[in-house]
Structures are given as C-alpha cells and as structure tokens.
C-alpha positions in Angstrom: 52.3 130.2 123.7 54.7 132.4 125.7 54.0 135.3 127.9 56.9 137.6 127.0 58.4 140.1 129.3 61.2 141.2 127.0 61.9 140.8 123.3 64.9 142.5 121.7 63.4 143.6 118.4 66.8 145.0 117.4 68.4 141.5 117.7 65.5 139.8 116.1 65.7 142.1 113.1 69.5 141.7 112.8 69.5 137.9 113.0 66.4 137.3 111.0 67.8 139.4 108.1 70.8 137.1 108.0 69.0 133.8 107.6 69.4 132.5 104.0 66.1 132.5 102.1 66.2 128.8 101.3 66.9 127.9 105.0 64.2 130.3 106.1 61.6 128.3 104.1 62.8 125.0 105.6 62.7 126.4 109.1 59.2 127.7 108.6 58.0 124.3 107.6 60.0 122.4 110.3 58.8 124.7 113.0 55.2 123.9 112.0 54.2 127.5 112.0 50.8 128.7 111.1 49.9 128.0 107.5 49.7 131.7 106.8 53.2 132.2 108.1 54.5 129.2 106.1 53.0 130.7 103.0 54.6 134.0 103.7 58.0 132.3 104.3 57.8 130.7 100.9 57.4 134.1 99.2 60.2 136.2 97.8 61.3 138.8 98.7 61.5 138.2 102.5 58.1 137.9 104.1 56.3 140.6 106.1 55.9 138.5 109.2 55.3 139.7 112.8 58.1 140.1 115.3 57.0 137.0 117.1 57.0 135.0 113.8 60.5 136.2 113.2 61.6 135.4 116.7 60.3 131.8 116.3 62.3 131.4 113.1 65.5 133.0 114.6 65.2 130.7 117.6 64.8 127.7 115.3 67.8 128.8 113.3 70.0 129.2 116.4 68.9 125.7 117.6 69.8 124.2 114.2 73.0 126.0 113.3 74.5 127.0 116.7 75.5 125.3 119.9 72.8 126.5 122.2 73.6 125.4 125.8 72.2 125.8 129.3 73.1 128.7 131.5 75.3 126.7 134.0 77.6 125.6 131.1 77.1 128.4 128.6 78.3 128.6 125.0 77.9 131.7 122.8 74.1 131.3 123.0 72.5 129.9 126.1 69.1 129.2 127.6 68.1 129.5 131.2 65.3 129.3 133.7 65.6 131.3 136.9 63.8 133.6 139.3 64.9 136.9 137.9 64.8 140.3 139.7 64.4 143.1 137.2 65.9 146.6 137.6 64.9 149.2 135.1 61.2 149.2 135.0 59.9 152.8 134.9 62.7 154.2 132.7 62.1 153.2 129.1 64.9 155.4 127.9 67.6 153.6 130.0 68.9 150.1 130.6 67.4 147.1 132.3 69.2 144.5 134.3 67.7 141.1 135.1 69.5 138.9 137.6 69.0 135.5 139.2 70.6 132.5 140.8 70.8 128.9 139.9 72.8 127.1 142.6 76.3 128.5 142.3 75.6 130.3 139.1 74.6 133.9 138.9 73.1 135.1 135.6 72.9 138.8 134.7 71.1 139.9 131.6 71.6 143.4 130.3 69.5 145.1 127.7 67.5 148.3 126.8 64.4 148.9 128.9 62.5 149.9 125.7 62.4 146.2 124.8 60.4 145.4 128.0 56.9 144.6 126.9 54.7 147.6 127.5 57.5 150.1 127.6 58.2 152.8 125.0 61.0 155.2 124.9 60.3 158.9 124.4 60.3 160.0 120.8 63.4 162.3 121.3 65.4 159.5 122.8 68.2 158.2 120.7 68.3 154.5 120.2 71.2 153.8 122.5 72.5 150.2 122.9 72.8 148.7 126.4 73.5 145.2 125.2 77.3 145.2 125.3 80.0 145.1 127.9 80.8 148.8 127.5 77.2 149.7 128.3 77.2 147.3 131.3 80.5 148.7 132.6 79.1 152.3 132.5 75.9 151.1 134.2 77.8 149.4 137.1 79.9 152.5 137.6 77.0 155.0 137.6 73.7 153.3 138.3 70.6 155.4 137.5 69.3 157.3 140.6 65.8 155.8 140.3 67.2 152.3 140.7 68.2 153.0 144.3 64.6 152.7 145.4 64.6 149.1 144.1 67.5 148.2 146.4 65.5 149.3 149.6 68.6 150.7 151.3 70.7 147.5 150.8 72.7 149.3 148.2 73.0 153.1 147.7 75.0 155.3 145.5 77.4 154.4 142.7 79.3 151.2 142.3 83.0 151.6 143.3 85.7 151.7 140.6 87.6 148.9 142.4 87.0 145.3 141.7 86.1 143.4 138.5 83.0 143.9 136.5 81.8 140.5 137.7 82.3 141.3 141.3 80.1 144.4 140.8 77.5 142.3 139.0 77.4 140.0 142.0 76.8 143.0 144.3 73.9 144.1 142.2 72.4 140.6 142.2 72.7 140.2 145.9 71.4 143.7 146.7 68.3 143.9 144.4 65.2 143.3 146.4 62.3 143.7 144.0 60.1 140.6 143.8 61.5 137.9 141.5 59.6 136.4 138.5 60.4 132.9 137.3 61.4 133.2 133.7 62.7 131.3 130.6 65.2 133.1 128.4 67.6 132.8 125.5 70.7 135.0 125.5 74.0 135.7 123.9 77.0 135.3 126.3 79.1 138.4 126.9 81.3 137.4 129.8 81.9 134.5 132.2 84.0 134.6 135.4 84.3 133.0 138.8 84.2 135.2 142.0 84.1 134.6 145.7 81.2 135.9 147.8 81.6 137.5 151.2 80.8 134.2 152.9 83.7 132.5 151.0 81.4 130.6 148.6 82.6 130.6 145.0 80.1 131.4 142.3 80.2 131.7 138.5 78.9 134.9 137.0 77.4 134.7 133.5 76.7 138.0 131.8 74.6 137.9 128.7 72.3 140.0 126.6 68.8 138.5 126.0 67.0 137.7 122.8 63.9 137.2 124.8 62.7 136.7 128.4 59.3 135.1 129.1 57.4 134.2 132.2 57.8 130.5 133.1 55.0 128.3 134.3 56.9 127.9 137.6 56.4 130.3 140.4 59.3 132.0 142.2 59.5 131.1 145.9 61.2 132.9 148.7 63.5 135.9 148.8 67.0 134.4 149.2 69.6 133.6 146.6 
C-alpha cells in the first residue's frame, strides 16, 4: 500500500484508455488485484474502476510493454527514489516542482499542483498543463512570487534568460530549502543533460513529468545535496 503525494489523473486517464481490452484483462489477473477489480476488468465496456486501480494497471502495462529504467540511466519511462524538495504547495492553480539528488544525478519532476494529494484548483481555473518542457521553461523564467518564501533568501526574483534550461533547473535544486521527503516515483523523461556546478563537479540533470510520487519507507536525512 502506497502513501501517495502526487498522482497525475490526467496521465492515468490518457494511458489507461489506450490499454487494449484483452491485455487489460490479463494485466488485472497478473497484478493479482482485488477480486472485485478483476471482475470489473473482465467486463465490457471498460470497467468503472478507481483512479488507484487504473494507476496499478497502467504501471503494470508500462512494466510489461515499455523499458522502464532507473533514474540514473533513464529511458523514456524511469523510476527513482530520492529525498525530494517540493515547491508549489499552497497554489493549487499553478505548477509544482519536485527536485532531489542521487549522487551526481539531479532529478527534477514538473507537474500541476492540482495533482498533489489534498489540493484542488479553483473552479474557474482552466486546466492548464505544466507537464511539458514549454511549461517548465516559462516556470524557470518567471517563478511564482509565492515560491520565493520557500528559498529562504537563497534565491530571489526571476531566473535569468542566460544559460540552458538544465543550468536553471540545477539552480532551483540547489536553492530550494523546504524540508525533503524521501519518495518513490515513476516519471516520463522530458530532458537529460550534463552541466557543471559552481564547485566544478559535473552532474547529470534529468527532467521528467511524474505519473505518481509516493512517500518511501526511508526517511530523508540532512539538508545537503
């Protein structure tokens, strides 16, 4: 049983709707889902399952049909486990950015804050997407004012226009000071690049958009990268 922090219902709906019906039935059985869910999966038309049932089936499908890798050597879909710092809590109408380090790898997960568990966008808010590189680029160039409090003075104002998008992602990751949470996640890769830190150390930046992020059984330790 997972304790989810973020579930992209938009991605779940999109991917679940593309699973062939025959394969959906097989996945439900192989995943050893609850008998009620298996029964629903054997029905036609497509079953009225919960978001979490659908997420389980989408995850099983990706594992079966795609090359799901680890974050340090990511393919199109990748898993990871890291102490993530989350920017974007408190503004359900905007984006959220989750960043963390694994040795010389920096992961940055971009998505819509409305998919954070317990958040709900205002009714008049249009369902904007923050899960692609254009949205991330705009975010890095013009960070929401309320985010500045989460950097505790280590980063203020807008990101400069100079430098690559991955250099700016690194600056965000190094500046964010909210307490980290150790998390497991499954994400779709958007961008990968290598950049050099101020201390001369070379790091790999992995930018992705998460399908889900869940709390790990591990506990985040310390405040450094």
